[in-house]
Residue, then its C-alpha position, 0 to 999 in steps of 0.5 A: x417213579x417205577x422201580x421194578x427189578x423183574x416185570x415177570x420175564x426177567x426184565x426190569x423197568x425204571x422210570x421217573x415221571x416228572x409231572x409235566x402234566x401234573x401229579x395226577x398224570x405221573x400217578x396215572x403213568x406209574x399205575x398203567x405203564x408196565x401193563x401197557x408195555x407188557x401187552x405190546x406185540x413188539x415187547x413180546x417179540x423182544x423189540x424193546x425200543x419199539x415196545x417202549x415207544x409204542x407204550x409211551x404213545x398209547x399212554x399219551x392216547x389214554x391220557x387224552x380220553x375222558x377216562x384218562 
């Protein structure tokens, strides 16, 4: 779960990772999601729906890699 009232630019992030992929996947997402979101070009351009989608897709790709 993420409860962050200010991710550094006045925006907030609230997220629940329900563990469909297991407890380890939920922890991985909690650790990396905000960082990924903030790096999305669409986030910087304030296109938040696209930024969220892009961050979730990148999170999926990270989990498919051996290091994930």
